[in-house]
KOLGU-4560 file (N, C-alpha, C; in nm, 3 decimals, padded with zeros to 5 digits):
<recs>
<n_xx: 02.326 n_yy: -04.446 n_zz: 00.534 ca_xx: 02.230 ca_yy: -04.441 ca_zz: 00.604 c_xx: 02.183 c_yy: -04.293 c_zz: 00.599 mol: A seq: 1 type: MET>
<n_xx: 02.088 n_yy: -04.281 n_zz: 00.557 ca_xx: 02.013 ca_yy: -04.145 ca_zz: 00.650 c_xx: 01.975 c_yy: -04.143 c_zz: 00.769 mol: A seq: 2 type: GLN>
<n_xx: 02.084 n_yy: -04.068 n_zz: 00.863 ca_xx: 02.019 ca_yy: -04.014 ca_zz: 01.007 c_xx: 01.879 c_yy: -03.920 c_zz: 01.032 mol: A seq: 3 type: GLY>
<n_xx: 01.846 n_yy: -03.924 n_zz: 01.145 ca_xx: 01.743 ca_yy: -03.856 ca_zz: 01.188 c_xx: 01.760 c_yy: -03.766 c_zz: 01.324 mol: A seq: 4 type: LYS>
<n_xx: 01.755 n_yy: -03.627 n_zz: 01.351 ca_xx: 01.801 ca_yy: -03.570 ca_zz: 01.451 c_xx: 01.612 c_yy: -03.580 c_zz: 01.475 mol: A seq: 5 type: ARG>
<n_xx: 01.656 n_yy: -03.608 n_zz: 01.624 ca_xx: 01.521 ca_yy: -03.613 ca_zz: 01.730 c_xx: 01.538 c_yy: -03.528 c_zz: 01.848 mol: A seq: 6 type: VAL>
<n_xx: 01.408 n_yy: -03.487 n_zz: 01.887 ca_xx: 01.456 ca_yy: -03.398 ca_zz: 02.057 c_xx: 01.455 c_yy: -03.461 c_zz: 02.168 mol: A seq: 7 type: GLU>
<n_xx: 01.603 n_yy: -03.449 n_zz: 02.260 ca_xx: 01.595 ca_yy: -03.534 ca_zz: 02.354 c_xx: 01.533 c_yy: -03.485 c_zz: 02.445 mol: A seq: 8 type: LEU>
<n_xx: 01.439 n_yy: -03.592 n_zz: 02.506 ca_xx: 01.352 ca_yy: -03.560 ca_zz: 02.652 c_xx: 01.394 c_yy: -03.652 c_zz: 02.770 mol: A seq: 9 type: ILE>
<n_xx: 01.477 n_yy: -03.557 n_zz: 02.874 ca_xx: 01.488 ca_yy: -03.672 ca_zz: 02.962 c_xx: 01.382 c_yy: -03.744 c_zz: 03.026 mol: A seq: 10 type: PRO>
<n_xx: 01.388 n_yy: -03.879 n_zz: 03.046 ca_xx: 01.266 ca_yy: -03.967 ca_zz: 03.129 c_xx: 01.284 c_yy: -03.976 c_zz: 03.259 mol: A seq: 11 type: GLN>
<n_xx: 01.190 n_yy: -04.004 n_zz: 03.321 ca_xx: 01.185 ca_yy: -04.041 ca_zz: 03.447 c_xx: 01.262 c_yy: -04.164 c_zz: 03.474 mol: A seq: 12 type: PRO>
<n_xx: 01.356 n_yy: -04.122 n_zz: 03.580 ca_xx: 01.423 ca_yy: -04.246 ca_zz: 03.577 c_xx: 01.515 c_yy: -04.345 c_zz: 03.498 mol: A seq: 13 type: GLY>
<n_xx: 01.578 n_yy: -04.265 n_zz: 03.415 ca_xx: 01.650 ca_yy: -04.275 ca_zz: 03.289 c_xx: 01.682 c_yy: -04.219 c_zz: 03.194 mol: A seq: 14 type: GLY>
<n_xx: 01.721 n_yy: -04.255 n_zz: 03.036 ca_xx: 01.727 ca_yy: -04.160 ca_zz: 02.948 c_xx: 01.619 c_yy: -04.239 c_zz: 02.843 mol: A seq: 15 type: PHE>
<n_xx: 01.620 n_yy: -04.110 n_zz: 02.758 ca_xx: 01.536 ca_yy: -04.196 ca_zz: 02.630 c_xx: 01.575 c_yy: -04.236 c_zz: 02.550 mol: A seq: 16 type: GLN>
<n_xx: 01.524 n_yy: -04.369 n_zz: 02.501 ca_xx: 01.623 ca_yy: -04.459 ca_zz: 02.401 c_xx: 01.562 c_yy: -04.386 c_zz: 02.236 mol: A seq: 17 type: LEU>
<n_xx: 01.670 n_yy: -04.382 n_zz: 02.206 ca_xx: 01.696 ca_yy: -04.357 ca_zz: 02.053 c_xx: 01.663 c_yy: -04.478 c_zz: 01.917 mol: A seq: 18 type: LEU>
<n_xx: 01.628 n_yy: -04.449 n_zz: 01.810 ca_xx: 01.622 ca_yy: -04.591 ca_zz: 01.711 c_xx: 01.758 c_yy: -04.568 c_zz: 01.633 mol: A seq: 19 type: ASN>
<n_xx: 01.787 n_yy: -04.706 n_zz: 01.600 ca_xx: 01.899 ca_yy: -04.684 ca_zz: 01.512 c_xx: 01.914 c_yy: -04.577 c_zz: 01.415 mol: A seq: 20 type: ALA>
<n_xx: 02.047 n_yy: -04.469 n_zz: 01.373 ca_xx: 02.055 ca_yy: -04.374 ca_zz: 01.294 c_xx: 02.007 c_yy: -04.271 c_zz: 01.360 mol: A seq: 21 type: GLY>
<n_xx: 01.928 n_yy: -04.238 n_zz: 01.506 ca_xx: 01.883 ca_yy: -04.149 ca_zz: 01.541 c_xx: 02.003 c_yy: -04.047 c_zz: 01.618 mol: A seq: 22 type: GLU>
<n_xx: 01.995 n_yy: -03.921 n_zz: 01.623 ca_xx: 02.122 ca_yy: -03.807 ca_zz: 01.723 c_xx: 02.007 c_yy: -03.698 c_zz: 01.753 mol: A seq: 23 type: TYR>
<n_xx: 02.072 n_yy: -03.671 n_zz: 01.859 ca_xx: 01.976 ca_yy: -03.546 ca_zz: 01.920 c_xx: 02.091 c_yy: -03.460 c_zz: 02.028 mol: A seq: 24 type: GLY>
<n_xx: 02.048 n_yy: -03.365 n_zz: 02.071 ca_xx: 02.115 ca_yy: -03.280 ca_zz: 02.216 c_xx: 02.055 c_yy: -03.264 c_zz: 02.339 mol: A seq: 25 type: LYS>
<n_xx: 02.059 n_yy: -03.286 n_zz: 02.420 ca_xx: 02.041 ca_yy: -03.310 ca_zz: 02.551 c_xx: 02.017 c_yy: -03.151 c_zz: 02.589 mol: A seq: 26 type: TRP>
<n_xx: 01.932 n_yy: -03.133 n_zz: 02.668 ca_xx: 01.956 ca_yy: -02.967 ca_zz: 02.749 c_xx: 02.090 c_yy: -02.894 c_zz: 02.808 mol: A seq: 27 type: THR>
<n_xx: 02.171 n_yy: -02.994 n_zz: 02.835 ca_xx: 02.252 ca_yy: -02.988 ca_zz: 02.882 c_xx: 02.349 c_yy: -02.913 c_zz: 02.772 mol: A seq: 28 type: ASP>
<n_xx: 02.323 n_yy: -02.978 n_zz: 02.674 ca_xx: 02.430 ca_yy: -02.932 ca_zz: 02.525 c_xx: 02.483 c_yy: -03.051 c_zz: 02.478 mol: A seq: 29 type: GLY>
<n_xx: 02.509 n_yy: -03.177 n_zz: 02.574 ca_xx: 02.548 ca_yy: -03.271 ca_zz: 02.511 c_xx: 02.527 c_yy: -03.344 c_zz: 02.404 mol: A seq: 30 type: THR>
<n_xx: 02.559 n_yy: -03.407 n_zz: 02.306 ca_xx: 02.483 ca_yy: -03.487 ca_zz: 02.208 c_xx: 02.527 c_yy: -03.674 c_zz: 02.223 mol: A seq: 31 type: TRP>
<n_xx: 02.434 n_yy: -03.724 n_zz: 02.179 ca_xx: 02.419 ca_yy: -03.887 ca_zz: 02.170 c_xx: 02.322 c_yy: -03.878 c_zz: 02.054 mol: A seq: 32 type: SER>
<n_xx: 02.367 n_yy: -04.031 n_zz: 02.053 ca_xx: 02.363 ca_yy: -04.107 ca_zz: 01.857 c_xx: 02.305 c_yy: -04.215 c_zz: 01.933 mol: A seq: 33 type: ALA>
<n_xx: 02.269 n_yy: -04.284 n_zz: 01.822 ca_xx: 02.262 ca_yy: -04.426 ca_zz: 01.785 c_xx: 02.311 c_yy: -04.493 c_zz: 01.713 mol: A seq: 34 type: MET>
<n_xx: 02.392 n_yy: -04.559 n_zz: 01.633 ca_xx: 02.479 ca_yy: -04.609 ca_zz: 01.547 c_xx: 02.350 c_yy: -04.675 c_zz: 01.467 mol: A seq: 35 type: THR>
<n_xx: 02.396 n_yy: -04.702 n_zz: 01.347 ca_xx: 02.325 ca_yy: -04.775 ca_zz: 01.259 c_xx: 02.272 c_yy: -04.911 c_zz: 01.283 mol: A seq: 36 type: PRO>
<n_xx: 02.381 n_yy: -04.974 n_zz: 01.368 ca_xx: 02.382 ca_yy: -05.115 ca_zz: 01.394 c_xx: 02.319 c_yy: -05.095 c_zz: 01.581 mol: A seq: 37 type: ASN>
<n_xx: 02.294 n_yy: -05.021 n_zz: 01.619 ca_xx: 02.191 ca_yy: -05.036 ca_zz: 01.760 c_xx: 02.295 c_yy: -04.974 c_zz: 01.879 mol: A seq: 38 type: GLY>
<n_xx: 02.406 n_yy: -04.931 n_zz: 01.834 ca_xx: 02.477 ca_yy: -04.906 ca_zz: 01.906 c_xx: 02.494 c_yy: -04.799 c_zz: 01.973 mol: A seq: 39 type: HIS>
<n_xx: 02.458 n_yy: -04.726 n_zz: 02.120 ca_xx: 02.476 ca_yy: -04.570 ca_zz: 02.180 c_xx: 02.617 c_yy: -04.493 c_zz: 02.182 mol: A seq: 40 type: GLY>
<n_xx: 02.602 n_yy: -04.379 n_zz: 02.156 ca_xx: 02.743 ca_yy: -04.308 ca_zz: 02.112 c_xx: 02.750 c_yy: -04.214 c_zz: 02.176 mol: A seq: 41 type: ALA>
<n_xx: 02.790 n_yy: -04.140 n_zz: 02.287 ca_xx: 02.804 ca_yy: -04.039 ca_zz: 02.325 c_xx: 02.910 c_yy: -03.929 c_zz: 02.264 mol: A seq: 42 type: ASN>
<n_xx: 02.848 n_yy: -03.848 n_zz: 02.243 ca_xx: 02.954 ca_yy: -03.742 ca_zz: 02.139 c_xx: 02.979 c_yy: -03.630 c_zz: 02.263 mol: A seq: 43 type: LEU>
<n_xx: 02.991 n_yy: -03.686 n_zz: 02.357 ca_xx: 03.066 ca_yy: -03.550 ca_zz: 02.441 c_xx: 03.214 c_yy: -03.486 c_zz: 02.404 mol: A seq: 44 type: SER>
<n_xx: 03.288 n_yy: -03.600 n_zz: 02.394 ca_xx: 03.452 ca_yy: -03.612 ca_zz: 02.339 c_xx: 03.427 c_yy: -03.575 c_zz: 02.209 mol: A seq: 45 type: HIS>
<n_xx: 03.368 n_yy: -03.526 n_zz: 02.117 ca_xx: 03.370 ca_yy: -03.490 ca_zz: 01.982 c_xx: 03.327 c_yy: -03.343 c_zz: 01.940 mol: A seq: 46 type: HIS>
<n_xx: 03.411 n_yy: -03.311 n_zz: 01.825 ca_xx: 03.328 ca_yy: -03.141 ca_zz: 01.789 c_xx: 03.199 c_yy: -03.202 c_zz: 01.709 mol: A seq: 47 type: GLU>
<n_xx: 03.102 n_yy: -03.154 n_zz: 01.734 ca_xx: 02.952 ca_yy: -03.134 ca_zz: 01.635 c_xx: 02.931 c_yy: -03.013 c_zz: 01.569 mol: A seq: 48 type: VAL>
<n_xx: 02.905 n_yy: -03.010 n_zz: 01.472 ca_xx: 02.862 ca_yy: -02.877 ca_zz: 01.396 c_xx: 02.747 c_yy: -02.887 c_zz: 01.323 mol: A seq: 49 type: THR>
<n_xx: 02.645 n_yy: -02.818 n_zz: 01.381 ca_xx: 02.490 ca_yy: -02.801 ca_zz: 01.337 c_xx: 02.496 c_yy: -02.710 c_zz: 01.187 mol: A seq: 50 type: GLU>
<n_xx: 02.453 n_yy: -02.769 n_zz: 01.135 ca_xx: 02.409 ca_yy: -02.738 ca_zz: 01.009 c_xx: 02.230 c_yy: -02.645 c_zz: 01.032 mol: A seq: 51 type: HIS>
<n_xx: 02.224 n_yy: -02.540 n_zz: 00.871 ca_xx: 02.122 ca_yy: -02.505 ca_zz: 00.873 c_xx: 01.975 c_yy: -02.586 c_zz: 00.902 mol: A seq: 52 type: GLU>
<n_xx: 02.008 n_yy: -02.696 n_zz: 00.779 ca_xx: 01.866 ca_yy: -02.793 ca_zz: 00.785 c_xx: 01.848 c_yy: -02.894 c_zz: 00.965 mol: A seq: 53 type: ASP>
<n_xx: 01.963 n_yy: -02.856 n_zz: 01.053 ca_xx: 01.931 ca_yy: -02.915 ca_zz: 01.141 c_xx: 02.004 c_yy: -03.062 c_zz: 01.162 mol: A seq: 54 type: GLY>
<n_xx: 02.088 n_yy: -03.086 n_zz: 01.072 ca_xx: 02.154 ca_yy: -03.201 ca_zz: 01.017 c_xx: 02.298 c_yy: -03.153 c_zz: 01.125 mol: A seq: 55 type: THR>
<n_xx: 02.363 n_yy: -03.291 n_zz: 01.127 ca_xx: 02.495 ca_yy: -03.217 ca_zz: 01.205 c_xx: 02.609 c_yy: -03.366 c_zz: 01.181 mol: A seq: 56 type: ILE>
<n_xx: 02.741 n_yy: -03.271 n_zz: 01.167 ca_xx: 02.839 ca_yy: -03.335 ca_zz: 01.131 c_xx: 02.923 c_yy: -03.355 c_zz: 01.288 mol: A seq: 57 type: THR>
<n_xx: 03.013 n_yy: -03.484 n_zz: 01.286 ca_xx: 03.066 ca_yy: -03.506 ca_zz: 01.409 c_xx: 03.165 c_yy: -03.537 c_zz: 01.348 mol: A seq: 58 type: VAL>
<n_xx: 03.321 n_yy: -03.495 n_zz: 01.418 ca_xx: 03.458 ca_yy: -03.526 ca_zz: 01.424 c_xx: 03.542 c_yy: -03.563 c_zz: 01.541 mol: A seq: 59 type: THR>
<n_xx: 03.594 n_yy: -03.637 n_zz: 01.557 ca_xx: 03.644 ca_yy: -03.716 ca_zz: 01.449 c_xx: 03.540 c_yy: -03.850 c_zz: 01.424 mol: A seq: 60 type: PRO>
<n_xx: 03.563 n_yy: -03.945 n_zz: 01.397 ca_xx: 03.497 ca_yy: -04.021 ca_zz: 01.358 c_xx: 03.485 c_yy: -04.134 c_zz: 01.459 mol: A seq: 61 type: SER>
<n_xx: 03.334 n_yy: -04.168 n_zz: 01.486 ca_xx: 03.266 ca_yy: -04.221 ca_zz: 01.620 c_xx: 03.286 c_yy: -04.338 c_zz: 01.580 mol: A seq: 62 type: ILE>
<n_xx: 03.343 n_yy: -04.395 n_zz: 01.738 ca_xx: 03.389 ca_yy: -04.553 ca_zz: 01.746 c_xx: 03.340 c_yy: -04.606 c_zz: 01.838 mol: A seq: 63 type: LEU>
<n_xx: 03.261 n_yy: -04.685 n_zz: 01.858 ca_xx: 03.180 ca_yy: -04.721 ca_zz: 01.943 c_xx: 03.262 c_yy: -04.902 c_zz: 01.996 mol: A seq: 64 type: VAL>
<n_xx: 03.305 n_yy: -04.948 n_zz: 02.096 ca_xx: 03.356 ca_yy: -05.063 ca_zz: 02.123 c_xx: 03.364 c_yy: -05.081 c_zz: 02.282 mol: A seq: 65 type: SER>
<n_xx: 03.385 n_yy: -05.221 n_zz: 02.284 ca_xx: 03.411 ca_yy: -05.307 ca_zz: 02.405 c_xx: 03.535 c_yy: -05.368 c_zz: 02.408 mol: A seq: 66 type: ASN>
<n_xx: 03.514 n_yy: -05.426 n_zz: 02.494 ca_xx: 03.658 ca_yy: -05.508 ca_zz: 02.513 c_xx: 03.678 c_yy: -05.585 c_zz: 02.458 mol: A seq: 67 type: ARG>
<n_xx: 03.601 n_yy: -05.670 n_zz: 02.341 ca_xx: 03.595 ca_yy: -05.737 ca_zz: 02.230 c_xx: 03.617 c_yy: -05.670 c_zz: 02.110 mol: A seq: 68 type: ASP>
<n_xx: 03.631 n_yy: -05.501 n_zz: 02.136 ca_xx: 03.691 ca_yy: -05.468 ca_zz: 01.995 c_xx: 03.574 c_yy: -05.386 c_zz: 01.949 mol: A seq: 69 type: GLY>
<n_xx: 03.561 n_yy: -05.298 n_zz: 01.849 ca_xx: 03.500 ca_yy: -05.259 ca_zz: 01.777 c_xx: 03.393 c_yy: -05.310 c_zz: 01.751 mol: A seq: 70 type: PRO>
<n_xx: 03.267 n_yy: -05.222 n_zz: 01.796 ca_xx: 03.088 ca_yy: -05.269 ca_zz: 01.758 c_xx: 03.064 c_yy: -05.170 c_zz: 01.627 mol: A seq: 71 type: LEU>
<n_xx: 03.101 n_yy: -05.092 n_zz: 01.610 ca_xx: 03.106 ca_yy: -05.003 ca_zz: 01.503 c_xx: 03.171 c_yy: -04.853 c_zz: 01.492 mol: A seq: 72 type: TRP>
<n_xx: 03.229 n_yy: -04.869 n_zz: 01.377 ca_xx: 03.299 ca_yy: -04.759 ca_zz: 01.314 c_xx: 03.286 c_yy: -04.652 c_zz: 01.236 mol: A seq: 73 type: HIS>
<n_xx: 03.284 n_yy: -04.524 n_zz: 01.210 ca_xx: 03.219 ca_yy: -04.511 ca_zz: 01.088 c_xx: 03.223 c_yy: -04.323 c_zz: 01.089 mol: A seq: 74 type: GLY>
<n_xx: 03.162 n_yy: -04.246 n_zz: 01.043 ca_xx: 03.108 ca_yy: -04.102 ca_zz: 01.016 c_xx: 02.964 c_yy: -04.086 c_zz: 01.019 mol: A seq: 75 type: TYR>
<n_xx: 02.949 n_yy: -03.940 n_zz: 01.104 ca_xx: 02.808 ca_yy: -03.878 ca_zz: 01.064 c_xx: 02.839 c_yy: -03.745 c_zz: 01.021 mol: A seq: 76 type: LEU>
<n_xx: 02.787 n_yy: -03.764 n_zz: 00.902 ca_xx: 02.835 ca_yy: -03.596 ca_zz: 00.841 c_xx: 02.700 c_yy: -03.556 c_zz: 00.738 mol: A seq: 77 type: THR>
<n_xx: 02.652 n_yy: -03.436 n_zz: 00.773 ca_xx: 02.554 ca_yy: -03.351 ca_zz: 00.740 c_xx: 02.417 c_yy: -03.478 c_zz: 00.777 mol: A seq: 78 type: GLN>
<n_xx: 02.409 n_yy: -03.539 n_zz: 00.880 ca_xx: 02.338 ca_yy: -03.655 ca_zz: 00.885 c_xx: 02.325 c_yy: -03.756 c_zz: 00.870 mol: A seq: 79 type: GLY>
<n_xx: 02.436 n_yy: -03.812 n_zz: 00.724 ca_xx: 02.425 ca_yy: -03.916 ca_zz: 00.702 c_xx: 02.540 c_yy: -04.025 c_zz: 00.737 mol: A seq: 80 type: VAL>
<n_xx: 02.490 n_yy: -04.145 n_zz: 00.787 ca_xx: 02.576 ca_yy: -04.236 ca_zz: 00.861 c_xx: 02.659 c_yy: -04.325 c_zz: 00.743 mol: A seq: 81 type: TRP>
<n_xx: 02.775 n_yy: -04.312 n_zz: 00.775 ca_xx: 02.901 ca_yy: -04.375 ca_zz: 00.693 c_xx: 03.052 c_yy: -04.460 c_zz: 00.786 mol: A seq: 82 type: ARG>
<n_xx: 02.944 n_yy: -04.621 n_zz: 00.766 ca_xx: 03.063 ca_yy: -04.711 ca_zz: 00.824 c_xx: 03.234 c_yy: -04.704 c_zz: 00.750 mol: A seq: 83 type: GLU>
<n_xx: 03.312 n_yy: -04.723 n_zz: 00.844 ca_xx: 03.481 ca_yy: -04.734 ca_zz: 00.786 c_xx: 03.506 c_yy: -04.832 c_zz: 00.706 mol: A seq: 84 type: CYS>
</recs>
């Protein structure tokens, strides 16, 4: 899935909601993303590389899980989402 970089703007009383596949950087420099299946991903413990075209590559892989197990596991490479 081709992702989309968006500008993240703090909202009064909460956070801006992202659509599936979107990602962005907050004013404090931290990155957030919404996986292709709609789960929020905090990327603060990942290395994020910004490319000249505005896309990003995230390492290591992105794993969103809860106590029942993985909800999404995969990669975001030059703005393209790929599930493991």
